[in-house]
C-alpha angles and dihedrals in degrees: 000000000000126000113267123224123235094263091055093046091050091050091048090050092048090052092049092050095044090051092055100039101041088052086061091048098052094038093096091054093042092051089060089062097042096043090053091052093040093233126132099240143280100159101085091041092056089053090049093051093052089077093054090052092047092050093045092051095045096046093039096201126132115251095020097120093046091053092046088050091053091048090050091051091052091050093046092049093047092048094043094245094135099122120193094335096067114189091352088067087094088070088051091057100040102045095059088046090056092045089051090053095046094048093046088051092047094048093043097099098037126107090237111121119247094249090058093045090054092050092051094044093048092047091049093048092050090052090047091052092048092049090049091052092045093052094045099039123355106045092196119172141186120003094356091057092046091050091048091049093046092051088050092048092048096047089042087055093049092046089049090058090047092048090051087053092053092048089049091054093045092049096088092048101041097034091076097038116113095234097052102048129173096321090080093050091054092050098041118135 
């Protein structure tokens, strides 16, 4: 991995922080959905993962999302934002980041447009986060687990579309920035 310039590091830090703190902001609204369905969550996490996908797409470097997931886990642990997973919440932040990197790498040379790639990656990362939480804490099975994963995939898809819109709006600004280079212009939506 190459060394990042200051502008890139600030953008990555902003995306990490936005992922953590916006999750806290939308949790009350997300809890309305999950409480009505009697499932543990998945809505807020999908929104949080959107920022990792946005940063990984904009930066375009392998391992970016995994590093950001690790940074998010350190921030969450240090601020006491661990939720029901406790100390194992680091796994819940890092695994989806690794999956985001692997899927972006796997989809890199496909003809699938960037918007659809972001939707698929965000949905898969949301399902990965939900499966991780299920294995560590909830131990759901059968129809409850299926409903939990379907809600995660659906909200992950919606957040992927939203993330693609954010990247599209950022493209004119970030496309000419020194830290983002021509890679962004090649993968623009």
